[in-house]
C-alpha positions in Angstrom: 179.7 -114.1 6.8 181.2 -110.9 7.9 180.3 -111.6 11.5 181.9 -115.1 11.2 185.2 -113.6 9.9 185.2 -111.0 12.6 184.6 -113.7 15.2 187.5 -115.8 13.9 189.9 -112.8 13.9 189.0 -112.1 17.6 189.2 -115.8 18.4 192.8 -116.3 17.1 194.6 -114.0 19.5 192.5 -115.2 22.4 193.2 -118.9 21.7 196.9 -118.1 21.0 197.3 -116.3 24.4 195.5 -119.2 26.2 197.6 -121.9 24.6 200.8 -120.0 25.3 199.9 -119.7 29.0 199.0 -123.4 29.1 202.3 -124.4 27.7 204.0 -121.8 29.9 202.3 -123.5 32.9 203.7 -126.9 31.8 207.1 -125.4 31.6 206.8 -123.9 35.1 205.6 -127.3 36.4 208.7 -128.9 34.9 210.8 -126.4 36.9 209.1 -127.8 40.0 206.9 -124.8 40.7 203.1 -124.5 41.0 201.8 -122.9 37.7 198.7 -121.4 39.3 200.7 -119.9 42.1 203.2 -118.6 39.6 200.5 -116.9 37.5 199.1 -115.5 40.7 202.4 -113.8 41.4 202.5 -112.5 37.8 199.1 -110.9 38.0 199.8 -109.5 41.5 203.0 -108.0 40.1 201.0 -106.3 37.3 197.8 -105.4 39.2 198.6 -105.8 42.9 198.3 -102.1 43.6 197.5 -98.8 41.8 201.2 -98.1 41.6 201.9 -101.5 40.0 199.1 -101.1 37.5 200.4 -97.6 36.6 203.8 -99.1 35.9 202.2 -101.8 33.8 200.5 -99.2 31.6 203.7 -97.2 31.4 205.5 -100.3 30.1 202.7 -100.8 27.6 202.8 -97.3 26.3 205.7 -97.5 23.7 204.4 -100.9 22.6 201.0 -99.3 21.8 202.5 -96.8 19.5 204.9 -99.1 17.7 202.1 -101.7 17.2 199.8 -99.1 15.8 202.6 -98.0 13.5 203.0 -101.5 12.1 199.2 -102.0 11.8 198.7 -98.9 9.6 201.5 -99.9 7.2 200.5 -103.6 7.0 196.9 -102.7 6.3 198.1 -101.1 3.1 200.1 -104.3 2.2 203.6 -102.9 2.9 206.0 -104.0 5.6 207.4 -101.2 7.7 210.1 -102.8 9.9 211.5 -99.5 10.8 209.3 -98.6 13.7 212.2 -98.7 16.1 214.2 -96.2 14.1 211.2 -93.9 13.6 210.5 -94.1 17.3 214.1 -93.1 18.1 214.1 -90.3 15.5 210.9 -88.9 17.0 212.6 -88.7 20.4 215.7 -87.2 18.9 213.7 -84.5 17.1 211.7 -83.7 20.2 214.8 -83.5 22.5 216.8 -81.4 20.0 213.8 -79.0 19.5 213.3 -78.6 23.3 217.0 -78.0 24.0 217.5 -75.5 21.2 214.3 -73.5 21.5 214.0 -73.5 25.3 210.2 -74.1 25.2 208.5 -75.0 28.5 205.1 -75.9 29.8 202.1 -77.6 28.1 202.6 -75.6 24.9 206.2 -76.8 24.7 205.1 -80.4 25.2 202.5 -80.2 22.4 205.0 -78.6 20.1 207.5 -81.3 20.9 204.9 -83.9 20.1 204.3 -82.3 16.7 208.1 -82.3 16.0 208.4 -85.9 17.0 205.4 -86.8 14.8 206.9 -84.8 11.9 210.4 -86.3 12.2 209.0 -89.8 12.5 206.8 -89.3 9.4 209.7 -88.0 7.4 211.9 -91.0 8.5 209.0 -93.3 7.6 208.6 -91.6 4.2 212.2 -92.6 3.1 211.5 -96.4 2.6 208.1 -95.5 1.0 209.7 -93.1 -1.5 212.5 -95.6 -2.4 209.8 -98.3 -2.9 207.5 -96.4 -5.2 210.2 -94.5 -7.1 213.1 -97.1 -7.3 211.3 -100.4 -6.5 213.5 -101.1 -3.5 212.4 -103.6 -0.9 210.9 -101.7 1.9 211.7 -104.3 4.6 215.4 -104.1 3.9 215.4 -100.3 3.7 213.4 -99.8 6.8 215.6 -102.2 8.8 218.8 -100.5 7.6 217.3 -97.1 8.7 216.9 -98.5 12.2 220.7 -98.7 12.4 221.1 -95.3 11.0 218.7 -93.9 13.7 220.5 -95.9 16.4 223.9 -94.6 15.5 222.6 -91.1 15.1 221.2 -91.3 18.6 224.6 -92.5 19.8 226.1 -89.3 18.3 223.5 -87.2 20.0 224.0 -88.6 23.6 227.8 -89.1 23.3 228.7 -85.7 21.7 226.0 -83.3 20.4 223.9 -83.0 23.6 226.0 -84.9 26.0 225.7 -84.1 29.7 229.1 -84.0 31.4 231.2 -87.2 31.5 228.2 -89.6 31.3 227.2 -90.8 27.8 223.7 -89.5 28.0 221.8 -86.2 27.2 220.5 -83.8 29.8 217.0 -84.3 31.0 214.1 -82.4 29.6 212.9 -79.5 31.7 210.6 -80.4 34.6 207.8 -78.4 33.0 208.1 -80.7 29.9 207.6 -83.9 31.8 204.1 -85.4 31.3 201.8 -85.0 34.2 200.7 -88.1 36.2 197.0 -89.1 36.5 197.1 -88.7 40.3 199.5 -89.1 43.2 198.3 -92.7 43.8 198.0 -93.7 40.2 201.2 -92.4 38.7 200.6 -93.2 35.0 201.5 -90.4 32.6 198.9 -89.0 30.2 200.8 -90.3 27.1 199.3 -93.7 27.8 195.8 -92.3 27.4 197.0 -90.5 24.2 198.0 -93.9 22.8 194.7 -95.5 23.7 192.8 -92.6 22.1 195.0 -92.9 19.0 194.1 -96.5 18.7 190.4 -95.7 18.4 191.0 -92.8 16.0 193.1 -95.0 13.7 190.4 -97.8 13.9 187.8 -95.2 12.8 190.0 -93.9 10.0 190.8 -97.4 8.7 187.3 -98.9 8.9 185.0 -96.0 8.6 186.4 -93.6 6.1 187.0 -93.7 2.3 190.7 -93.1 2.8 190.8 -96.1 5.1 188.9 -98.2 2.6 191.4 -97.3 -0.1 194.3 -98.3 2.1 192.7 -101.6 2.8 191.9 -102.1 -0.8 195.5 -101.6 -1.8 196.6 -104.0 0.9 194.2 -106.7 -0.4 195.0 -106.3 -4.1 197.2 -103.6 -5.6 196.4 -104.5 -9.2 192.6 -104.4 -8.7 193.0 -101.1 -6.8 195.0 -99.6 -9.7 192.5 -100.7 -12.2 189.7 -99.2 -10.1 191.5 -95.8 -10.2 193.0 -95.7 -6.8 196.3 -93.8 -6.5 198.2 -96.9 -5.3 201.7 -95.3 -5.1 200.4 -92.3 -3.3 198.5 -94.4 -0.8 201.6 -96.6 -0.1 203.6 -93.4 0.6 200.8 -92.1 2.8 200.8 -95.3 4.8 204.5 -95.1 5.4 204.3 -91.5 6.5 201.4 -92.2 8.9 203.1 -95.3 10.2 206.3 -93.4 10.8 204.5 -90.4 12.4 202.7 -92.7 14.9 206.1 -94.3 15.9 207.8 -90.9 16.1 205.0 -89.6 18.3 205.5 -92.7 20.5 209.2 -91.8 20.9 208.3 -88.3 21.9 205.8 -89.6 24.4 208.4 -92.0 25.9 210.9 -89.2 26.2 208.5 -86.8 28.0 206.7 -89.4 30.0 209.3 -91.9 31.2 212.9 -91.7 30.1 213.3 -87.8 30.0 216.7 -88.2 28.3 218.4 -90.2 25.5 220.9 -92.8 26.5 222.1 -96.3 25.4 219.2 -98.7 25.1 216.5 -96.0 24.5 213.7 -97.6 22.3 215.5 -101.0 22.1 213.2 -103.8 21.0 210.0 -101.7 20.8 209.8 -101.8 17.0 210.0 -105.5 16.3 207.8 -106.3 19.4 205.3 -103.8 18.0 205.2 -105.7 14.7 204.6 -109.0 16.5 201.8 -107.4 18.5 200.2 -106.0 15.4 200.2 -109.4 13.8 198.7 -111.1 16.9 195.9 -108.5 16.8 195.2 -109.2 13.2 196.2 -105.6 12.3 193.3 -104.2 14.2 194.4 -100.9 16.0 192.1 -101.5 19.0 193.2 -105.1 19.2 196.9 -104.0 18.9 196.3 -101.6 21.9 194.8 -104.5 23.9 197.6 -107.0 23.1 200.2 -104.3 23.9 198.8 -103.9 27.4 198.8 -107.7 27.8 202.5 -107.7 26.9 203.0 -104.9 29.4 201.3 -107.1 32.0 203.7 -109.9 31.3 206.7 -107.7 31.4 205.7 -106.1 34.7 204.7 -109.4 36.2 207.9 -111.2 35.2 209.9 -109.4 37.9 207.4 -110.5 40.6 207.6 -114.0 39.2 211.4 -114.0 39.6 211.5 -112.5 43.1 208.5 -114.4 44.5 209.1 -117.9 43.1 212.6 -117.8 41.7 211.4 -118.4 38.2 213.6 -116.8 35.6 212.1 -114.0 33.5 213.0 -115.9 30.4 209.9 -118.0 31.0 207.7 -115.0 30.3 209.8 -114.3 27.2 209.0 -117.8 26.1 205.3 -117.3 26.7 205.4 -114.1 24.6 207.2 -115.9 21.8 204.6 -118.7 21.9 201.8 -116.2 21.6 203.4 -114.8 18.5 204.0 -118.3 17.0 200.4 -119.5 17.7 198.8 -116.2 16.4 200.8 -116.3 13.1 200.2 -120.0 12.7 196.5 -119.6 13.4 196.2 -116.8 10.8 197.9 -118.9 8.1 195.8 -122.0 9.0 192.5 -120.1 8.7 193.4 -119.0 5.2 193.6 -122.6 4.0 190.7 -123.5 1.7 189.9 -126.7 3.6 189.7 -124.8 6.9 187.4 -122.2 5.4 185.2 -124.9 4.0 185.0 -126.5 7.4 183.8 -123.2 9.0 181.3 -122.8 6.1 179.9 -126.2 6.8 179.6 -125.5 10.5 177.8 -122.2 9.8 175.5 -123.8 7.2 174.7 -126.7 9.5 173.6 -124.4 12.2 171.5 -122.5 9.7 169.7 -125.7 8.6 169.1 -126.7 12.2 167.4 -123.3 12.9 165.2 -123.7 9.8 164.2 -127.2 10.8 163.3 -126.1 14.3 161.2 -123.3 12.8 
């Protein structure tokens, strides 16, 4: 039974992605283009060279962190829609720390990561505290905090740490920029940090007592409370961890790619991360994989436009279809009649094996 449920959870995102690409191919054909050739350009844009693949992974990096952030909170049954604000706050905290302390080198990067993680965790704790203490809706609070973080970042790059006449901050010191894997494969080490974090979170969620308690609260808060689990504390912990992961992602993006704060920093990463987490059935390793697939589509979209004159909005439509199909599939699988159908299929195969034996 457990194997069957796991198989279905893996199958839903795979089928969703395939269906989205099939419909995307039909749309491309309606534009008078060859879908197979178009997808060839898309894949070539993402994997055509070591440099292109490195750019694909770099684009995936912030999505890995924000999707992991959403997955942790949702596993505990709470909805953290403030990943973008926590991502931005982590970057703000890291930049401010680096500029005011003058740290340099690897030690400075690690300290900056810790600051980003801490600031993101604190920002994530706010909707958690308001939920457990005042009963406020965490979705509304976390969304509103996104705007607070956005306008605070605007104050930072237009006034507090502004560089000259341009509305942007100064760059971080060269010694604080994340190293590249090699001269040919110029992907920064923050990408590998995100991948490692995905496996660490998967282990914590599925292989530790703390993770079991988080999942138990997510499945049934009343039963968890009766069983003696500290439900309110676990909800708060899930928000803190979720915010810390997003804040670390903002710090990684600052040191690995952007190097400064400016208009548009972190835009769209939070809500895309939520969508990716839902597609991956809230599995951290799955979220990491789907984030990379989204990075492939984002990187390949430019090649699709330049090579075949197909607008990048087509790729946006494919991404939206993946989300729709994944969410619809998840809801469909939960219907009793669909569950009974899968049970009959499983029992039918079991009877056939017994008969053959």
